C-alpha positions, 0 to 999 in steps of 0.5 A: 249797295241795296241788299238783294231780296231772296228771289233776286239772290236765288235767281242769281246763284241759280244762273251762276250754277247753270253756267258752271255746269255748262262750262260757260261762266259768262252766261247772264243771270236769269231775268228775275222780273215778275208780276203780281199773281193777284191784285186786291182791293180795299173796299173802303175805296168803293164804300158808297157803292158797297152801302148802296149795293154790296152784292152788285159792287163785289160782282163788279170788282171781280169783273174788273179782275180783282181776286182779293178784297179787304173789307171795311164794314159789312153793311148789315150782311151776316158772315154767312152772306158775305162768305157766300157772296165771295164764293159766288164771285170767285173772291177771297178776303184775306183781311178785314178792318175793324175799329179799335173800339170793337177790339176793346168791346166785342173782340170775341164776336169780331174774331168769330165773324172773321173766322166764319167769313174766312179772313186770316187777318183782323186789322186795326186801321186808325187811331183817334187823335186822343189815342196818340199819346207820348212814348208811354202811350204808344207802349201801352197801345202795343201791350193792348195789341199783344193781348188782342193778337194772342186772342186772335191766334188762339182761334187761328187768326192774325192781328195787324195794325195799319199806319197813317202818316201820324205814326211817322211824326217823332215823339218829343224826347227828354233832354239828351234822348233821341226822338222816337218814331211811333211806328218804330215803337209799335214794331219794337214793343209788339211780339213779332210772333203775334202782331203783324203790320199793314203798310200803307205806302202812301201814308208812309211816303207822305209822313217822310218814311221810306217803305223799302227801309221799313221792309228791310229793317223789319223783315216779315212784319209787313205781310199786307200793303195798301197800294195807293199813289201820291202826286208827290210833295208838297201836296201829296195829292192822292191819285190812281196807282201808276199816275203818281210818284211812288216807285212801286216796282222798287218797293215790291221787289224790296218786299219780296220776302215779306209782302203777301197781299197787295190792296189797291186803295184811294180814300177820295176818288172822284169816280171810284169805279174808274179809279179802281179799274185804272189802278188794276190795269197798271198793276196787272202789267207792272214788272218788278 
């Protein structure tokens, strides 16, 4: 039996209590379905448009209906300019992506810029292939994340790591030992009070993982998710949200205790603006 989310559990016992109070214990439970209160966008989806016209792109994103954005570069704009553009368009930006090189070489500046803009999370989105070592390498990386996250916490920010599919590929194990999953190693070796994770739902599914299982096993470790869809195996072609095979309603319900921000993303859309509009249209009416 699938564990109930906190919301479903509370709705059920609330309905039961109301039935007892009215003298009718057979009343059906209240409908627990809900919709997303706000939909976000990872701006990497419209990176070419951002490079050409960042102010105009943010304005267009807001016109579609998005309330939150996640940055993947500022294209020469200062923190003050980014903050003002967000305010002008009625947007907030809970998080930003920065390369791991910036974490290692200019972390104090990254944190100060993020604080000025109003981000809450600074996210490492990618690891070069040379960084993807064996078990000891992933443990060393987790230790680095703990250190960087401690510095982020000291200035009022949160640190997070965003996965792809390679973190789901088992690490070859010594004889008699079970293979380790890199994502599980990072989750186990990082301090939950310091390090959060941003689950990319498409890449978890493509890598053979189960998003709902991760949300259940590591509750409250995934406050951020990337919402992108897959046409399914064997190609796992990326597509607009709602046009593929990923069961977002189930995942959102299972993540009700953990997920705080939902960012639409498509890495290679044919028409980026049409893509983000289609994904938004689906998500704003999705019930779960």
